[in-house]
N, C-alpha and C positions, 0 to 999 in steps of 0.2 A: 284657561286651564292654569293649573298650576305652574307649569313648566315655563309657559310665555310671561305669566305673573313675575315669576324668579329673574327670567331675563331681563324684564324692562325695568324690575326693580333695581336691579344691578346697574343698567344703563343710567337710571336717573341717580343712583348714589355716585357713580363715576362723574357726571356731568356736575352734580351739586358740590363735588369735591374740588373740580377744577374752579368753578364760580367762587367757591370760598378762598381758596388759593389766590384769584386773581384780585378779588376784593381785598384781602389783605395786602398783597404787593402795592395796589393802589392807595392803600392807606399808607403805606411806609413810603411810598414815591411822594405823596401829598405833602407829608410830614417834612421829608427832605428837602424838597423844592421851595417849599414856605418857611424853611428854617426853624419850624417848631421842634425839630429833632436835632440837637446840637451833638456834634460829635465828643465823646469823652476820652480827651487824649491822656494815654497812659503808655509805659513801656510794657511789652509782651514779647514771648518768643514766638516768632514767625513760623519757624521750622514745627512748632508743637501744634499751632494754629492747623496748617496744611496737612500735617499727619492726622489730626482728628477729622477734618473733612474728609480725607480719603478712607479713614476707618467708617466714617459713617456711610460711605459711598462703596464699601467694600462688595456688599452681595449683590447690588445693580451692577458693578464693574465685573463681577465673576459671571452673571448671568447673561450679558452682553459680550463675555468672552474678549474683555478689553485689557490690554498689557499696559500698565501704568509706570514710567519711569519719573522718579522723584529725586532731583539733584539737592534738596535740602535734606540734609542729614545731622549737621551740627547745629547748636542753636544759634539762631539770628535775631538779635533784639532790635526792636524798632518802636518808634512812637506812633500812637494812633490809636484808634477805636477799635477795639478788639473785635468785638460783635459785628461791627459794621463792614472790617477788613474780612471778616469770616464770610460775610454775606458776598462780597465780590467774588472772593475764590470759591464758594458753593456757586454761584452762578456760571463763572467761567468754566468750572469743572462739569456742571450739569449740561451746558450746551456743548462741551466737548464730547461728552458721554453720547449726547443724542444725535450728534453729527460725524461720531468716529466712523471712518470707512476703510476699505482696502484692509490694511495689516491690522487695524484697530488699534492704535498705539496713541497714547496720551503721555506728554512728557512736561513735567513741571520744573522749571528753573528760577533761581533767584540770581541776579547779577547785582554787583555792588557798583554804584556810579557815583562819583563826586563831581559836583558842579559849584557855581559860584555860592549856592545855598547851603553847600554841605554834603553830607554823603546820604545816598539814598537807596533802597535796593528796590530792584525792579523785577517784579513775579510775573512770570509768563507761564500761560497754559497753551499748550500746543495740541492738536489733534491731526492725525492722517485722515485724509478726506478730500472732497470735493473744494476747490477754492471760491470764496465768495466773488460773485462778479463786481468789478473794480467799481461800476456806478452806484452799486448798494452800500459799500463800505461806509460813507458818511452817514447814511440814513439808519445804521444800525442801533444807534444810541437814542433814535426817537421813538418815544412812547407808540406803542401798538405796531411798529414796523416789522414786517416779517418777509424775509426774501423768498421762502418757499412755504406759502400759508397751507397748502394741502399736508406738507411734511411736518411742520410745526403742529399743526391740530393733532396729527398722530400721536404725538407724545405729550399734548398738553400744553404747550407752550403759548404764551398769552401776548410777547412781544414787550413786555414790560422789563424783565429781568436787566438787560442792558441800561435801559434809563435809569434803573436803580444804581447800577453800577457808575455811571456818568455821576449823578447827583451824589453818591457817596465820595468819589475821587474828587470832586470839586470842592465837597465840604472839608476834605483834608487839603486842598489847593496844590493835587499832584495831579501829574499827567495819566493818561489811560488810551489804550488804543487797540488796533487790530492790524494785522499784515498777513497776506497771502504768501505761503513759502512753497517751496516746489513740490512738496508732497502733502501740504495741508494746510491748515489755518493756526495762527498765533494770537491769542488775546494777552494783553500785559496791562 
């Protein structure tokens, strides 16, 4: 009947969309891993980039009733591939939105660090919620790894996003990581 047909067509469209997203992510990851997609290093405003990602996610944040605190207000100029760094921030924010629990709060911070190689900006995305089991932390960057497969399936996660983050950060020769905090999880 028409009602069932409409329902199952919707399910098919949702699944096709998820598969399309996964294929695009795999293509991006493969290009990064095999060095076919080189970083285009140029100067850009990190604050503007983060604000843009937050604006694009505004509706989703509102629907899920998530409060966002952003510590980036003044311009912060960095050198890097703006589009790839945008993908890192987007992946971290998307994960934070999908795992925010309790008071449903996300905090984005930038801290300037100076080391032997010069000044660096460390951006972190924190979300309130359950900690990630310690034994799972090293595996998060592995392709297709999911801590909670049933929960990840519910929002369409493929287990590829953090692998892309790893490849992008390694192409920039920069550190990345994750830490459990008292009331949530922080990716940087």
